[in-house]
C-alpha positions as CSV (number, residue, x, y, z in Angstrom):
1,M,-12.2,-0.1,-6.8
2,K,-9.4,-1.0,-9.0
3,F,-7.0,0.4,-6.4
4,L,-8.2,-0.9,-3.6
5,Q,-8.1,-4.1,-5.1
6,E,-4.4,-3.6,-6.2
7,H,-3.1,-2.0,-3.3
8,F,-5.3,-3.7,-0.2
9,A,-2.2,-4.8,1.9
10,D,-0.2,-1.0,1.3
11,P,-1.1,1.6,4.8
12,F,-3.5,4.4,3.5
13,T,-6.4,6.4,5.0
14,R,-9.3,7.7,3.9
15,E,-7.9,10.9,3.0
16,D,-5.3,8.9,0.7
17,L,-8.4,6.8,-1.1
18,A,-10.4,10.4,-1.3
19,Q,-7.4,11.6,-3.3
20,V,-7.4,8.6,-5.9
21,V,-10.6,9.8,-7.2
22,N,-10.4,13.5,-7.0
23,L,-13.1,13.8,-4.2
24,S,-12.8,16.1,-0.5
25,P,-12.4,13.0,2.0
26,T,-16.3,14.1,3.4
27,R,-17.8,13.4,0.0
28,F,-15.7,10.5,-1.0
29,H,-16.8,8.9,2.4
30,F,-20.0,10.1,1.7
31,V,-20.6,8.4,-1.8
32,F,-18.5,5.5,-1.4
33,K,-21.1,4.4,1.6
34,E,-24.2,5.0,-0.4
35,V,-22.3,2.9,-2.8
36,M,-21.0,-0.1,-1.1
37,G,-23.1,0.0,2.0
38,A,-19.5,0.2,4.3
39,S,-17.7,3.1,5.3
40,P,-13.8,2.9,3.1
41,M,-12.3,1.8,5.9
42,Q,-14.8,-0.9,6.8
43,Y,-14.5,-1.8,3.5
44,V,-11.0,-2.1,3.5
45,Q,-11.2,-4.2,6.9
46,Q,-13.7,-7.0,5.2
47,F,-11.9,-6.9,1.9
48,R,-8.7,-7.9,3.8
49,I,-10.1,-10.1,6.2
50,A,-11.5,-11.9,2.8
51,K,-8.4,-12.0,1.9
52,A,-7.0,-13.7,4.7
53,Q,-9.6,-16.2,5.2
54,H,-8.4,-17.3,1.2
55,M,-4.9,-17.8,2.5
56,L,-5.8,-19.5,5.4
57,W,-7.6,-21.9,3.4
58,L,-5.2,-22.0,0.6
59,T,-1.7,-21.8,2.4
60,S,0.7,-22.7,5.3
61,F,1.4,-19.3,5.7
62,G,1.8,-19.0,9.8
63,I,-1.1,-16.8,11.0
64,A,1.1,-13.4,11.9
65,E,2.8,-13.7,7.9
66,I,-0.8,-13.7,6.5
67,A,-1.6,-10.8,8.8
68,F,0.9,-8.6,7.4
69,K,0.5,-9.6,3.9
70,V,-2.8,-8.5,3.8
71,G,-2.2,-5.0,5.9
72,F,-2.3,-5.5,9.3
73,T,0.9,-4.1,11.2
74,D,0.4,-6.0,14.5
75,P,-0.7,-10.0,14.1
76,F,-2.9,-9.5,17.5
77,H,-4.7,-6.8,16.6
78,F,-5.1,-8.8,12.7
79,S,-6.7,-11.7,14.9
80,R,-9.3,-9.8,17.1
81,I,-10.2,-8.1,14.0
82,F,-10.5,-11.4,12.5
83,K,-12.6,-13.0,15.1
84,K,-14.7,-10.1,15.5
85,C,-15.6,-10.6,11.8
86,T,-15.8,-14.7,11.5
87,G,-16.4,-15.6,14.8
88,K,-13.5,-17.8,15.0
89,S,-9.6,-17.1,15.7
90,P,-7.5,-17.3,12.5
91,L,-6.0,-20.9,13.5
92,S,-9.6,-21.8,14.6
93,Y,-11.3,-21.0,11.1
94,R,-8.2,-22.1,9.3
95,L,-8.5,-25.7,10.8
96,L,-11.9,-25.6,10.0
97,H,-11.9,-24.6,6.6
98,R,-8.8,-26.0,5.2
99,E,-8.3,-27.1,2.2
100,P,-6.5,-30.9,2.5
101,F,-3.4,-31.0,0.3
102,A,-3.1,-34.1,-1.5
């Protein structure tokens, strides 16, 4: 979990994560899903979207910049995944949830 929290924006695969904890990719996937309730890559995606939500609330970074900062290489893919997870586009989400700046 510490590795994921520190490197969530880095590109990696399930195999890379399994290597960090010295397990086979298959065993890692099974154990991770049992403990976390989601596959490793689903969890990473959810974690990235949560980070993006936070950035949309508290920063004025553009959507593409946020996408890159949370580990997506394609802003359009990020927007599709964000909408799938939250029900709103990143811009709509920002407008509805943004903290007003003083």
